[in-house]
N, C-alpha and C positions, 0 to 999 in steps of 0.2 A: 206260786206258793207265797204265803205271807213271810216277809223277812224284816225282823226288827233288830237283829244284830248279825254281825259277820265276824266270827272268831275262829270257828272250827269247820272242818269239812262237812259235818252234819248240818250246818246252817244253810248250806247251798242246796241240799236235797239231792236229787238224782244227778249224778255227774254227767251222764250222757246227754240229758236235757240241758244242763249248764253249758256243755261244750257246743251243742247245736246252737244255743243262744249266742255264744261267743262268735261262732261262724257268721251268724246273721248280722251281728253288730259290726264285725270286721268288714263285711261286704258293703255295709252302708251305715257309717257311724252317725250320720245326721238324721237317720230315719225317725228317731224318737226325740227330736229337738224340742218339740212342744211339750214333752212330758214334764220337764223341769221349769217351764216358763213361770216366772213369778215366784220361784222357790230358791232357797239358799242352802248351801252346804258349808259348814264351818269345819276347816281342817286345822286341828290343834296339834302343834309340834312341840313336844318337850325335848326332842332330840333332832339332830341334823338329818338332812335328807336331800337326795337329788332326784332319783327315779320316782320315789313314792310321791313326793311333792308335785313334780311336773306331770306325771301320769294322772294323778288324781284331779288336778286342776283341768287338764285337757279333757278327761272323761266327763267331768262336770259340765264343761262348756259344750261338749258334743250333745248333751242332754238338755241344754238350755238353762241349766242351773247357774246361779251366781255363786262363785266360791269366795269365801272369806278365809284367809290364811292367818293364823295366830301363832306366833312364835313365843312360847312362854318364857318369861324372864327377859325378853328383848322388846316385844311389842306390848307386854303386859307386866303387872306386878309379878314378882316371884311368888309361886304358889306352894303352900304347904299341902302335902298329900296324905300325911299320916293322921290317924284319928287319936284323940286324947292328948295331943301335943300341946305344950305350953308355948305359945307363939311369941317368944321374947327374943328371937333371933333375926335373921335377915329376910324371912318370909312375911310378906305384908297381907296376904289374903289366903283363905283356905279354899280348897276345892269344893267344900260343902256349899259355899255361897257362889263361887265362880261358875260352877257347872250349870245350875239352874238359870243363872243370868245368860250364859251362852245359849242355853236352850230357848230363851226368849227371842233370840235374833236369828234363828235358823230352823230348817226343816229336817236336816240330816247332820250328823256329826261324825267326823273321822278323827281318830286319836292315835298319835305315835308317842309311846312312852317305854323306854328300854328298861331292862332288868338292872337292878343295882349290883347284882352278883356278890352280895355279902350275906344275904339272908334268904336261903332257898324257900323257906316257908312263906315269907312275905312276897317274893317274886311269883311263886307258883299260885298264890291266892289271887293274883291279878287285881290288886286293890284299886289301882288307878282306873283301869278299864271298867271294873264293876261299879265304881262310884259314878261314872258317866252313864252307865245303864240305869242306875238307881235314881239319879237326881236330875238328869237332863230332860226326860220326857220325850226324847227323840230316838230314832233308830241310830245305832252306833256301829261304826266300822273300825276294826283294828287295822291301823296302818303300820303295824308292828308294835307288839306289846312285850311284856317281860318274857313270855313263853311262846308266842305264836306270831307268824307273819302270813296270814291267809291270802292276802292279795298277791304276794310273791308266789306262793305255792299254786294258786289258781293259774297265774301266768305261766308257771313252769309246766303245769299239766296241759295247757293249751299248746305250748311249744312242742312238747313231746307228742301230743296227738297229731300235730301237723307234720312231724318228721319220722314217726315210727314206721318201721318196715314190716311189722307183724303185729297182730292184735295184742299179744302179751309180751312186750319187750322186757329185757333184763335191764333194770335201772339200779345203778350203784351210787349210793351216797357215801362219799369218802371224806373222812377227816383229813385236814392238811395243816401244817404248822403256821403259826402267826405270832408276831412279837407281843401282841396284846391279848388280854383275856376278853373273849367275845361271848355273847349270850347264845342260848340254844334255840332261839325263836325260829330262825330259818330252817335248820335241820329238823326240828320238831315238826313243823308244818309240812315240810317236803316229804318226810317219811309218812306222816299221817295221810296225806293226799294220795301219794303213790300207791300205798297199800289199799286205800279205798277204791282206787281206779282198777284194782285187780291185777296190777303188774307184778312181775317177779322182782321183789325189792331186796337188795342186800345193803346192809349198813356196815361199813368197815372203819375201824379206828383202833388206836392202841388201847390196851386194857386200862380201865379207870374212866373212860370217856363214854360209858354206856348212857344212852338217852333214856328219858322216862318211858317205861313200857306202855303207858297210855297212848304214846305216839308211834311206837315202833312195833306194837303187837301185829303179827302177821308178816314181819320182815325177818330175814335171816341175818344174824349178827356174825361177822367174820373178822377175826383179828389179823389175818394175813391179807394184806392189801392186794398183793399180786394174785392170790387165789380168788379174791373177790372180783377182780377185774376180768377174769377169764370169760370170754364170750359175751361181754356186756355190750348192750346197744347204746346206753347213755351213761355217762359219768358225770356226777354232780359233785363238785368239790366245795367244801365249806369247812372253815375252822369253827370250833366251839370250845369253850372252857369246860372244866369238869362239872357235870350235872349233879354230882354229889349223891348218886344213887346208893353205892355201896359204902362210901365213907362220907357222911354228910358234912364233916368239917372241912373237906376239900372242895366244897362247892365254890365255883367261880375261879378256881385256881388253874394255872397252866401246869400240867403234869409232864408235858413232853414238848420239845421243839425239834424232834427228829426230822432232819431235812430229807431223809429218804422217802418220806410220805408226800413230798412235793410232786404234783402230778406232771410227769414228763413223758417223753417218747418211750421210755422203757416200760412204763405201765400201760400206755395206750396201745403198745404193740401186741399185747395179749388179748385185747378186746376184739369184738367183731366189728372192726372199723367204726368204733363208737363215736357218737357226738359228745362234745365237751360242753358242760353247762356250769355257770356260776351266777349268783344273784347280783354281783357287783355292789360296791367297789371291790376290786381284787388287787392284792399285792403280787405283782409279777415276780416270778422266780423265787417266790416264797410259797404261795398257794399252788401256782401253776407256772410252767416255763413259758417263755415267749413263743417257742416253737408250737406248743399245743394251743394256746389261746389265740394265736394269729393264724391257725390253720383253717382250711376250708370246712373242717368238721366242728368248728367252734360256733356255738349258738348263743353266745352271750348278748349279742346285739338284738337278734330277733326275740330273744327271751325278754329283754328290757322293753322292747316295743310292745310286747303283749301285755305289759303291765297296764297300759291304757285300756285294752280290751277287757281285761279282768275287772278293773275298777268300774268300767262303764256297765258291765253286766250286773254287778252288785248294786250300784246306785240305781240302775233302771228298775231292778226288782224291788228295791226299797221304796222308790217313788210310786210304783204300782201298788204297793201295800198301804200307802197313806190313806 
């Protein structure tokens, strides 16, 4: 299938076909090394990264692509992202000029740009990502944007597919406390992809943390964490700040720091010997206890390793679409 952008689960098409392609890539990562020969991918980071940066570069190299990594504000001028702004501050260049210039130097573009968490409407409009689509002239991959992290969700799906013990496992996405306000990108995409895979999906969180229904439609929302965990096959822990669904003015705020939501042995005991997952980085003994994340049922490292596979499948498809 032709792929010009990778933001949502619908962009990848049939998930069974995507998973089969992931298996083939994992079996022989260098089989398509000639596909990217003579081509370049630009990886643009407005925000920090470890797994996304490394996995994307490794996936590109596997395909013969030459990666250029650009850290905005460090390797470049500070960029203005808003439209209609009077640029008399610390921003020296606007995205409107910078993006088409980037497009001149590459064949694919990956972009990482987090939510500001102050203006829900602006964040959910994905203005930065959409400007790259509009002005670059190149296929665009979200390396985590204001509202989605599809590369992570695809890697999560690959990991669950490799470890599931039944065709339709029970997958629980649980909110957990965190000292900082975090965006909803990872939980949004995780819920979206797991529902699309046809799994039994339960999302559990305190009241006020309801995710956007466009991502959770088809999942069951449960406010009792222990009830949600009963009989689960996979537990995916992640913090997110208030999405502002019921009370827009609370968008981006921390509404709770209830330590009882930290995933520990007490919660895992009611599961069906569930695997534990988290996208990393994780704050130990805040999100999850040492006992759980260090247990043999923890998949956080295989999950991170599959980021390379997910990125390579996406890049491979985009190269085949050029």
